[in-house]
ZAMARGU-4260 file (C-alpha; in steps of 0.2 Angstrom, whole numbers, plus 5000, padded with zeros to 4 digits):
<rodrens>
0) 5066/5150/4851 | 5066/5132/4857 | 5059/5129/4875 | 5064/5116/4887 | 5051/5110/4900
5) 5058/5101/4916 | 5047/5094/4929 | 5051/5089/4947 | 5043/5071/4947 | 5042/5068/4966
10) 5037/5085/4970 | 5022/5086/4958 | 5017/5068/4962 | 5017/5073/4980 | 5006/5088/4977
15) 4994/5078/4966 | 4993/5064/4980 | 4988/5077/4994 | 4978/5088/4982 | 4966/5074/4976
20) 4955/5061/4985 | 4963/5044/4988 | 4957/5037/4972 | 4959/5018/4968 | 4954/5007/4953
25) 4944/4991/4954 | 4960/4981/4957 | 4963/4991/4973 | 4978/5000/4966 | 4980/5019/4971
30) 4979/5030/4956 | 4975/5048/4963 | 4993/5054/4961 | 4995/5046/4944 | 4979/5055/4938
35) 4984/5072/4946 | 5002/5071/4940 | 4996/5068/4922 | 4983/5082/4923 | 4996/5094/4929
40) 5008/5088/4915 | 4996/5090/4902 | 4992/5108/4908 | 5010/5114/4908 | 5013/5106/4890
45) 4997/5115/4884 | 5002/5132/4892 | 5021/5131/4889 | 5021/5122/4872 | 5039/5116/4874
50) 5049/5108/4860 | 5059/5098/4873 | 5053/5089/4889 | 5060/5079/4903 | 5055/5073/4921
55) 5068/5071/4935 | 5065/5060/4950 | 5075/5056/4966 | 5081/5038/4967 | 5078/5028/4983
60) 5097/5027/4987 | 5101/5041/4999 | 5110/5057/4992 | 5124/5067/4999 | 5111/5080/5006
65) 5100/5066/5013 | 5115/5059/5022 | 5120/5076/5029 | 5102/5078/5036 | 5101/5061/5043
70) 5117/5064/5052 | 5110/5079/5060 | 5091/5074/5063 | 5093/5055/5064 | 5078/5051/5053
75) 5068/5057/5038 | 5049/5056/5036 | 5045/5041/5025 | 5034/5042/5010 | 5017/5035/5013
80) 5015/5018/5005 | 5000/5024/4995 | 5011/5037/4986 | 5026/5026/4985 | 5017/5013/4975
85) 5012/5026/4962 | 5029/5033/4958 | 5034/5018/4947 | 5017/5019/4939 | 5020/5037/4935
90) 5037/5033/4928 | 5030/5019/4918 | 5016/5030/4911 | 5029/5043/4906 | 5040/5031/4897
95) 5025/5024/4888 | 5023/5042/4882 | 5041/5043/4876 | 5045/5056/4890 | 5063/5055/4897
100) 5063/5050/4915 | 5079/5055/4922 | 5087/5049/4938 | 5105/5049/4945 | 5111/5038/4959
105) 5117/5048/4973 | 5109/5064/4966 | 5093/5073/4970 | 5080/5078/4957 | 5084/5096/4962
110) 5102/5094/4956 | 5097/5086/4940 | 5085/5100/4936 | 5098/5113/4941 | 5111/5105/4930
115) 5099/5102/4915 | 5092/5120/4917 | 5110/5127/4916 | 5115/5117/4901 | 5098/5121/4893
120) 5101/5140/4895 | 5119/5138/4889 | 5112/5130/4873 | 5100/5144/4870 | 5084/5136/4877
125) 5070/5146/4886 | 5068/5135/4902 | 5054/5132/4913 | 5055/5121/4929 | 5039/5115/4937
130) 5041/5111/4955 | 5032/5113/4972 | 5049/5116/4980 | 5053/5134/4983 | 5071/5129/4985
135) 5072/5130/4966 | 5069/5148/4966 | 5088/5149/4967 | 5089/5143/4949 | 5079/5157/4942
140) 5088/5168/4929 | 5082/5179/4914 | 5080/5163/4904 | 5075/5151/4917 | 5058/5152/4924
145) 5052/5143/4940 | 5033/5138/4940 | 5026/5133/4957 | 5008/5126/4957 | 4998/5132/4972
150) 4982/5124/4978 | 4969/5138/4982 | 4950/5138/4985 | 4948/5143/4968 | 4958/5129/4961
155) 4976/5127/4956 | 4985/5143/4952 | 5003/5144/4945 | 5016/5156/4953 | 5030/5160/4940
160) 5047/5167/4945 | 5061/5174/4934 | 5076/5182/4943 | 5068/5199/4944 | 5052/5191/4952
165) 5062/5183/4966 | 5071/5200/4969 | 5054/5209/4969 | 5046/5196/4981 | 5061/5193/4993
170) 5072/5208/4990 | 5086/5197/4986 | 5094/5188/4971 | 5090/5170/4967 | 5107/5165/4974
175) 5104/5175/4990 | 5088/5165/4992 | 5099/5150/4997 | 5105/5161/5012 | 5087/5165/5017
180) 5082/5147/5017 | 5098/5143/5028 | 5092/5155/5041 | 5073/5152/5041 | 5074/5133/5037
185) 5060/5123/5028 | 5052/5109/5037 | 5045/5102/5021 | 5062/5101/5013 | 5070/5095/5029
190) 5081/5110/5031 | 5083/5114/5050 | 5087/5133/5049 | 5091/5144/5065 | 5078/5144/5079
195) 5069/5160/5081 | 5073/5167/5063 | 5058/5168/5052 | 5056/5173/5034 | 5054/5192/5037
200) 5070/5192/5049 | 5080/5181/5037 | 5075/5192/5022 | 5080/5208/5031 | 5097/5201/5037
205) 5102/5194/5019 | 5096/5211/5011 | 5107/5220/5023 | 5122/5209/5024 | 5122/5199/5008
210) 5125/5181/5015 | 5125/5171/5031 | 5144/5172/5031 | 5143/5191/5032 | 5129/5189/5045
215) 5140/5179/5055 | 5155/5191/5053 | 5144/5204/5060 | 5134/5193/5072 | 5135/5205/5087
220) 5127/5219/5077 | 5112/5208/5071 | 5094/5214/5075 | 5084/5208/5084 | 5095/5202/5098
225) 5087/5185/5097 | 5094/5183/5079 | 5111/5188/5085 | 5111/5176/5100 | 5104/5161/5090
230) 5115/5162/5075 | 5130/5163/5086 | 5125/5147/5095 | 5119/5138/5080 | 5131/5143/5067
235) 5135/5125/5063 | 5117/5122/5059 | 5116/5137/5048 | 5131/5131/5038 | 5123/5114/5037
240) 5106/5122/5031 | 5115/5131/5017 | 5123/5115/5011 | 5106/5107/5012 | 5097/5121/5003
245) 5110/5123/4989 | 5106/5114/4973 | 5122/5107/4964 | 5121/5112/4945 | 5136/5102/4941
250) 5129/5084/4942 | 5137/5072/4930 | 5123/5072/4917 | 5122/5078/4898 | 5108/5086/4888
255) 5111/5076/4872 | 5104/5083/4855 | 5086/5076/4853 | 5086/5066/4869 | 5072/5077/4876
260) 5063/5081/4860 | 5044/5081/4864 | 5034/5070/4851 | 5016/5064/4852 | 5014/5058/4870
265) 4996/5050/4866 | 5003/5033/4862 | 4994/5017/4861 | 5005/5010/4875 | 5000/5025/4886
270) 4982/5024/4881 | 4982/5005/4887 | 4990/5010/4904 | 4976/5023/4906 | 4963/5010/4904
275) 4973/4998/4914 | 4973/5010/4929 | 4955/5016/4925 | 4959/5034/4922 | 4944/5036/4911
280) 4943/5055/4912 | 4960/5055/4903 | 4955/5044/4889 | 4946/5058/4878 | 4964/5066/4876
285) 4969/5050/4866 | 4954/5050/4854 | 4961/5059/4839 | 4978/5051/4839 | 4976/5033/4846
290) 4960/5025/4846 | 4956/5028/4828 | 4972/5019/4822 | 4970/5005/4834 | 4952/5002/4829
295) 4956/5003/4811 | 4970/4990/4813 | 4960/4978/4824 | 4944/4979/4814 | 4951/4973/4797
300) 4943/4956/4799 | 4926/4963/4804 | 4912/4961/4791 | 4895/4968/4789 | 4881/4959/4781
305) 4863/4961/4779 | 4858/4952/4763 | 4846/4937/4767 | 4855/4925/4756 | 4872/4930/4763
310) 4866/4928/4781 | 4859/4911/4777 | 4875/4906/4769 | 4885/4912/4784 | 4875/4902/4797
315) 4876/4887/4786 | 4895/4889/4785 | 4896/4892/4804 | 4887/4876/4807 | 4898/4866/4796
320) 4914/4874/4802 | 4915/4864/4818 | 4917/4879/4828 | 4910/4875/4845 | 4912/4892/4853
325) 4906/4909/4847 | 4907/4926/4855 | 4890/4935/4853 | 4885/4953/4855 | 4866/4958/4852
330) 4863/4976/4848 | 4845/4981/4853 | 4834/4995/4858 | 4816/4989/4860 | 4820/4976/4846
335) 4835/4968/4840 | 4845/4979/4827 | 4859/4967/4824 | 4870/4953/4830 | 4889/4951/4830
340) 4896/4934/4830 | 4915/4930/4832 | 4925/4914/4830 | 4941/4924/4833 | 4949/4924/4816
345) 4933/4932/4809 | 4919/4943/4816 | 4903/4947/4807 | 4889/4959/4811 | 4872/4954/4804
350) 4861/4969/4802 | 4842/4966/4805 | 4836/4973/4789 | 4822/4967/4776 | 4820/4948/4776
355) 4833/4947/4790 | 4821/4950/4804 | 4824/4951/4823 | 4814/4934/4824 | 4825/4927/4810
360) 4840/4931/4820 | 4833/4925/4836 | 4829/4908/4829 | 4846/4907/4821 | 4855/4909/4838
365) 4843/4896/4846 | 4847/4884/4832 | 4866/4886/4834 | 4864/4884/4853 | 4854/4868/4850
370) 4867/4861/4839 | 4879/4862/4854 | 4888/4878/4850 | 4892/4887/4866 | 4887/4905/4864
375) 4896/4918/4875 | 4887/4934/4879 | 4891/4949/4889 | 4874/4948/4897 | 4866/4931/4895
380) 4850/4935/4904 | 4847/4951/4894 | 4850/4941/4878 | 4837/4928/4884 | 4824/4941/4887
385) 4827/4949/4870 | 4825/4932/4861 | 4811/4926/4872 | 4800/4942/4868 | 4801/4936/4850
390) 4795/4919/4852 | 4777/4913/4849 | 4767/4907/4863 | 4770/4889/4859 | 4788/4892/4858
395) 4788/4901/4875 | 4779/4886/4883 | 4793/4875/4876 | 4807/4885/4885 | 4804/4875/4901
400) 4806/4858/4894 | 4822/4848/4895 | 4823/4844/4913 | 4820/4862/4919 | 4834/4871/4909
405) 4829/4885/4898 | 4831/4878/4880 | 4834/4896/4872 | 4853/4894/4875 | 4856/4878/4885
410) 4875/4879/4883 | 4878/4898/4884 | 4890/4908/4895 | 4892/4925/4902 | 4908/4935/4901
415) 4903/4949/4913 | 4897/4937/4926 | 4914/4928/4925 | 4924/4944/4925 | 4914/4950/4940
420) 4919/4934/4950 | 4937/4938/4947 | 4935/4956/4953 | 4918/4960/4962 | 4922/4977/4967
425) 4921/4985/4950 | 4906/4996/4945 | 4904/4988/4927 | 4911/4974/4917 | 4913/4979/4899
430) 4923/4974/4883 | 4935/4989/4884 | 4941/4984/4902 | 4942/4965/4898 | 4951/4968/4882
435) 4964/4979/4891 | 4966/4967/4907 | 4965/4950/4899 | 4971/4953/4881 | 4982/4968/4883
440) 4973/4977/4868 | 4965/4994/4866 | 4947/4994/4859 | 4936/5009/4857 | 4921/5011/4868
445) 4904/5020/4867 | 4912/5037/4870 | 4926/5034/4857 | 4914/5028/4843 | 4898/5039/4847
450) 4905/5054/4856 | 4891/5060/4868 | 4878/5049/4861 | 4871/5035/4871 | 4872/5018/4863
455) 4853/5017/4862 | 4853/5033/4852 | 4867/5028/4841 | 4858/5012/4836 | 4843/5023/4830
460) 4855/5034/4819 | 4858/5026/4802 | 4873/5038/4799 | 4882/5029/4813 | 4880/5011/4806
465) 4899/5009/4803 | 4903/5014/4821 | 4889/5002/4827 | 4897/4988/4817 | 4913/4991/4825
470) 4906/4992/4843 | 4896/4976/4841 | 4910/4966/4833 | 4923/4972/4846 | 4911/4966/4860
475) 4909/4949/4851 | 4928/4947/4847 | 4933/4951/4865 | 4919/4939/4872 | 4927/4925/4861
480) 4945/4929/4864 | 4945/4933/4883 | 4932/4921/4890 | 4944/4906/4891 | 4957/4917/4898
485) 4945/4923/4912 | 4939/4905/4915 | 4957/4899/4917 | 4961/4913/4929 | 4945/4908/4939
490) 4951/4890/4939 | 4968/4896/4946 | 4960/4906/4960 | 4949/4891/4965 | 4932/4898/4960
495) 4928/4887/4945 | 4915/4877/4955 | 4907/4894/4961 | 4905/4899/4942 | 4899/4883/4935
500) 4887/4877/4949 | 4881/4894/4957 | 4883/4909/4946 | 4880/4902/4929 | 4864/4892/4933
505) 4858/4906/4943 | 4856/4917/4927 | 4843/4905/4921 | 4834/4905/4938 | 4834/4924/4938
510) 4828/4925/4921 | 4813/4914/4925 | 4809/4925/4941 | 4809/4940/4930 | 4798/4932/4917
515) 4786/4927/4931 | 4785/4944/4940 | 4773/4946/4955 | 4755/4951/4954 | 4750/4967/4962
520) 4733/4974/4967 | 4733/4992/4959 | 4717/4997/4969 | 4726/4991/4986 | 4741/5001/4981
525) 4731/5017/4978 | 4722/5015/4995 | 4739/5012/5003 | 4745/5029/4995 | 4730/5038/5002
530) 4734/5031/5019 | 4752/5037/5018 | 4746/5054/5013 | 4734/5056/5028 | 4748/5051/5040
535) 4761/5062/5031 | 4748/5077/5032 | 4746/5073/5051 | 4765/5073/5054 | 4767/5089/5043
540) 4754/5099/5054 | 4762/5092/5070 | 4779/5098/5065 | 4772/5115/5061 | 4764/5116/5078
545) 4780/5111/5087 | 4790/5123/5077 | 4778/5137/5079 | 4778/5141/5061 | 4776/5133/5043
550) 4792/5130/5034 | 4799/5118/5020 | 4802/5102/5030 | 4812/5095/5015 | 4824/5110/5015
555) 4839/5105/5026 | 4844/5123/5028 | 4827/5129/5034 | 4825/5113/5045 | 4842/5117/5053
560) 4838/5134/5058 | 4821/5129/5066 | 4829/5115/5076 | 4846/5122/5081 | 4842/5141/5082
565) 4824/5144/5085 | 4821/5128/5096 | 4838/5128/5103 | 4841/5109/5102 | 4859/5105/5107
570) 4870/5094/5097 | 4868/5102/5080 | 4883/5100/5068 | 4886/5116/5058 | 4893/5114/5041
575) 4898/5127/5027 | 4880/5126/5020 | 4871/5126/5037 | 4867/5113/5050 | 4867/5095/5046
580) 4850/5087/5047 | 4856/5070/5041 | 4847/5055/5048 | 4861/5049/5059 | 4862/5067/5067
585) 4843/5067/5070 | 4843/5049/5076 | 4856/5054/5089 | 4845/5068/5095 | 4828/5059/5095
590) 4825/5061/5114 | 4829/5079/5114 | 4812/5085/5107 | 4797/5077/5100 | 4798/5086/5083
595) 4813/5076/5079 | 4804/5059/5080 | 4790/5067/5069 | 4803/5073/5056 | 4811/5056/5055
600) 4794/5047/5053 | 4789/5060/5040 | 4804/5057/5030 | 4802/5038/5030 | 4784/5039/5025
605) 4787/5052/5011 | 4800/5040/5004 | 4788/5026/5005 | 4775/5036/4996 | 4787/5042/4982
610) 4796/5026/4980 | 4783/5013/4982 | 4765/5020/4983 | 4768/5031/4968 | 4783/5023/4960
615) 4776/5005/4959 | 4761/5012/4950 | 4772/5015/4935 | 4780/4998/4935 | 4764/4987/4933
620) 4764/4977/4916 | 4748/4974/4906 | 4745/4958/4915 | 4745/4966/4932 | 4762/4960/4937
625) 4777/4969/4943 | 4794/4963/4936 | 4810/4968/4945 | 4827/4966/4937 | 4839/4955/4947
630) 4857/4961/4947 | 4871/4948/4948 | 4886/4959/4947 | 4883/4973/4958 | 4888/4969/4976
635) 4906/4965/4982 | 4900/4951/4994 | 4890/4941/4981 | 4873/4946/4986 | 4859/4949/4973
640) 4851/4966/4971 | 4836/4971/4962 | 4831/4987/4953 | 4816/4995/4943 | 4808/4992/4955
645) 4819/4987/4970 | 4809/4975/4980 | 4823/4970/4991 | 4823/4987/5000 | 4806/4988/5007
650) 4807/4995/5025 | 4799/4982/5036 | 4804/4989/5053 | 4789/5001/5053 | 4771/4995/5052
655) 4767/5006/5037 | 4782/5000/5028 | 4777/4982/5031 | 4759/4985/5024 | 4766/4988/5006
660) 4768/4969/5005 | 4749/4968/5007 | 4747/4974/4989 | 4757/4959/4982 | 4746/4943/4980
665) 4746/4926/4971 | 4735/4922/4956 | 4718/4914/4959 | 4721/4896/4964 | 4738/4900/4971
670) 4745/4904/4988 | 4761/4912/4993 | 4774/4902/5002 | 4788/4913/5011 | 4803/4904/5017
675) 4816/4914/5027 | 4833/4907/5034 | 4834/4908/5053 | 4849/4917/5058 | 4859/4911/5044
680) 4874/4922/5046 | 4876/4917/5065 | 4875/4899/5059 | 4888/4902/5046 | 4899/4911/5059
685) 4897/4896/5071 | 4903/4884/5057 | 4917/4895/5051 | 4924/4899/5068 | 4922/4882/5075
690) 4917/4889/5092 | 4910/4875/5102 | 4899/4886/5113 | 4890/4894/5099 | 4889/4877/5089
695) 4882/4868/5105 | 4869/4882/5108 | 4862/4880/5090 | 4862/4861/5092 | 4853/4862/5108
700) 4839/4872/5099 | 4841/4886/5112 | 4836/4904/5109 | 4853/4909/5103 | 4852/4927/5109
705) 4846/4922/5126 | 4860/4909/5127 | 4873/4923/5122 | 4865/4934/5136 | 4867/4921/5148
710) 4886/4919/5144 | 4889/4938/5142 | 4880/4943/5158 | 4885/4928/5168 | 4866/4925/5171
715) 4857/4908/5172 | 4848/4905/5155 | 4830/4905/5163 | 4834/4922/5172 | 4840/4932/5157
720) 4829/4948/5156 | 4822/4954/5140 | 4834/4969/5140 | 4849/4958/5142 | 4842/4947/5127
725) 4840/4963/5116 | 4858/4969/5120 | 4865/4951/5117 | 4856/4951/5100 | 4864/4968/5096
730) 4881/4960/5100 | 4877/4944/5091 | 4873/4953/5075 | 4885/4967/5078 | 4900/4955/5079
735) 4895/4948/5062 | 4897/4966/5055 | 4913/4970/5064 | 4904/4982/5076 | 4915/4994/5087
740) 4912/4998/5105 | 4907/5016/5099 | 4894/5008/5086 | 4887/4996/5099 | 4885/5009/5112
745) 4875/5020/5100 | 4864/5005/5095 | 4859/5000/5112 | 4861/5017/5121 | 4874/5012/5134
750) 4891/5020/5137 | 4906/5016/5126 | 4914/5007/5141 | 4899/4996/5144 | 4898/4992/5126
755) 4917/4987/5126 | 4914/4976/5141 | 4900/4967/5132 | 4911/4964/5117 | 4925/4958/5128
760) 4913/4946/5138 | 4907/4940/5121 | 4924/4934/5116 | 4926/4926/5133 | 4910/4917/5130
765) 4915/4912/5113 | 4934/4910/5113 | 4937/4904/5096 | 4927/4918/5088 | 4940/4931/5093
770) 4954/4921/5085 | 4944/4917/5070 | 4940/4936/5067 | 4958/4941/5070 | 4964/4928/5058
775) 4952/4935/5045 | 4960/4952/5047 | 4977/4945/5046 | 4974/4935/5031 | 4966/4950/5022
780) 4981/4961/5026 | 4993/4947/5020 | 4983/4942/5004 | 4974/4957/5000 | 4957/4948/5000
785) 4946/4936/5010 | 4936/4921/5005 | 4919/4913/5008 | 4917/4895/5014 | 4915/4891/4995
790) 4931/4900/4990 | 4923/4917/4983 | 4936/4931/4985 | 4933/4948/4991 | 4947/4960/4988
795) 4950/4973/5002 | 4963/4986/4996 | 4958/4997/5011 | 4968/4986/5023 | 4984/4993/5015
800) 4979/5011/5018 | 4989/5022/5029 | 4973/5031/5034 | 4967/5024/5051 | 4948/5026/5047
805) 4950/5018/5030 | 4960/5003/5038 | 4946/5001/5051 | 4933/5000/5037 | 4944/4987/5028
810) 4945/4977/5044 | 4926/4977/5046 | 4925/4971/5028 | 4937/4957/5031 | 4927/4951/5046
815) 4910/4953/5038 | 4913/4948/5020 | 4917/4929/5023 | 4901/4928/5033 | 4889/4938/5023
820) 4897/4931/5007 | 4895/4913/5012 | 4876/4917/5017 | 4874/4924/4999 | 4882/4909/4991
825) 4870/4897/5001 | 4854/4907/4996 | 4860/4907/4978 | 4862/4888/4979 | 4845/4886/4987
830) 4837/4897/4974 | 4844/4886/4960 | 4839/4870/4968 | 4821/4876/4972 | 4819/4883/4954
835) 4826/4868/4945 | 4816/4855/4955 | 4800/4865/4952 | 4803/4864/4934 | 4810/4846/4933
840) 4795/4839/4943 | 4784/4849/4931 | 4775/4859/4944 | 4765/4875/4941 | 4772/4883/4956
845) 4785/4897/4953 | 4799/4905/4962 | 4795/4924/4962 | 4807/4933/4973 | 4823/4933/4983
850) 4825/4946/4997 | 4841/4944/5007 | 4838/4927/5016 | 4820/4925/5010 | 4812/4916/4995
855) 4795/4919/4990 | 4786/4905/4980 | 4769/4906/4971 | 4762/4889/4974 | 4747/4881/4966
860) 4735/4876/4980 | 4735/4858/4975 | 4754/4858/4975 | 4756/4867/4992 | 4761/4852/5003
865) 4773/4846/4990 | 4781/4863/4987 | 4783/4866/5005 | 4792/4850/5008 | 4803/4854/4992
870) 4807/4871/4998 | 4812/4865/5016 | 4822/4851/5009 | 4832/4861/4997 | 4835/4876/5008
875) 4840/4866/5023 | 4852/4856/5013 | 4860/4870/5002 | 4876/4868/5013 | 4883/4856/5025
880) 4887/4866/5041 | 4892/4861/5058 | 4875/4867/5063 | 4859/4864/5054 | 4852/4877/5042
885) 4834/4880/5048 | 4820/4890/5039 | 4804/4899/5045 | 4790/4896/5032 | 4773/4903/5031
890) 4758/4903/5019 | 4747/4918/5015 | 4735/4926/5002 | 4747/4941/5001 | 4765/4944/5004
895) 4763/4952/5021 | 4752/4938/5027 | 4765/4925/5021 | 4779/4934/5029
</rodrens>
């Protein structure tokens, strides 16, 4: 027999929204309700196996029942904006899947569902209605089943009710269930009910009398007396409640033959939307029915060649064709396996095989770039490394000719870096997403083509060569077709100059820094590790003595018991798994017992040993140098990060942390020059806010923290105490990061009221500052993003959240990002300028590292004076601010000494 599945759209979307975390995609769009709704829908389709399917939604115009409720109550609780914005997207997804979305002006979804279920039953269907609204139990019959999803600790469970089930649970028929709701009410459905009558009393009364009308006719007999009294006094409310609870099954709607027939819902259009909203966990459902056909259709122009003469002919034709722009994708593990090149209308994968060696392919690409052909990569820096590794020593030496620009690919570009500039909040920038967002096309990704295999493993598997060809060609094809669109979008958003003068040149700078690396003394590192081990052992024994027993210090559960039960330290936070021993919890209790300070130090030193003393030993190359990878597309503010190893996160606030820098040293005949911007973020803040008091303090060369203390504490400059200066310093830097009174109080150990007074006084001292920061928040809310001084955008979807804590976070980001992002832009400009001048002036000195606001240069002893002047000139002139950019520069025979 045919089956009709009906879903209550708003009800299931609401359940999905509140049942899942507040998910957002990289564009800041809320997607949790979409994801949850689709998962619920797929589950019911799989379980029910319907022939026909439709989803009903309320319309925004008020229905008859809404009007009745408004007349009584005055207002209805509005839908949260985060959910409201997702309803049209759910409907869009359903239509893309070919699922009927049914709405009717002036009628609620309940009425539509009730009418369709009645018609479906009359036509001989078995009907299932899915809703979280128990009002729909009144629609249950022998052929109409009501399915209600319930969220429990064990997951989502489904309650199912035919008419007999309603009778068994409530002791009444489905129609009489309306009368129960009329008496007991339902706040979630805006049904007021009669005060003092709960579910049990309502059920007993309707079982005994059959309806609210009969209850009213025997109102003086009703038990308990409270029910008798309240029903008599609130009869009009009971009648209204019954009207509100009654679903109209006579809505003016038809169930036409074939109109709700369920076909393949995994359409190309729906797949594209899933990618658009970044619902990646749903994509595997489309694999068999969508991506294969899309890939086959799109890849008809792809060609796979590996014959030497054919490869030679291809490159000759390409050079003669006049194409000045080629999308490139290099497939490599420890060596190049193949290269895909696309000019749009045709895309070729050249396999490294036989005479077509990796070296041969590398030189062909270099030759193309040398002829003025712009090569567009997904990761230009990685591509340069792959090519550089294949060059002879003489060829490597030639890389740094031509005025300091690497001649491997002098006219290249990077799609991922350009896409990052458009949306810096994403976790990755790949061809799948760019094809979807910029080209409106679906292309297969790693999981689509290789299943659970990683790309590196797939490249080693000869049986997957066809899939590798497709993957590489799609990457090259999207690089070619999407790049200009991305650049045009960047231009529209006013960021072309950032891309062309900061981000693109920076790729070459970072490449050279990675090639250079930094020398490390392995013996000194070993000694450092031993020193850490000794101190860790001392702390371990001290902790055992203070605890009165030995235990696993690294076990939060055991540590929690020791601290908060055995030692009785107050202030512990109990969780489901035991006491929290997180760093912030322990730091807040540091003064309660000396064991806590020892534990905090133990943890810091243990991390230092594992991450640096032990970890760095595995990162040293054969030449004794450590080479970090600098990441350009990771942080939302524009800052550079480093990895494998991370040399930007060395803890320098503790003496043993700073000592790790001693193991890094310059080559013989060289010296380290370490230049650090002085208070760059405060200088940027002074410039961007235009605050005269702060600008004048910098111009006068005053100690900025002492100057702030003088203004905040109304104390003569020369009488400011060290404590006042420390607190003013905390306020200065805290303001940059949007600190709250609560956060400041915790940082400087004062009351929240005192901290708020300091912040208030700060804004009195710097009046334009408060206006500037408030304007940043307002602009962020209005536009959805804030910008740096150079125009770099930082999206802030959190500002639109209905959650207070999320909005507060968004406000802090809005205040901080323009400052931190501008500082990041300035240091990038300085890096490029220093790097290019070192090369263009044919100096042997090299830029090695960038750590936050600090540059480390390995300078030849004989070039030291010239390089110092060069660094100072370029760093201090990297941006034109209302206050001078200043640097602190030191020289040393190791990194610690130079810093």
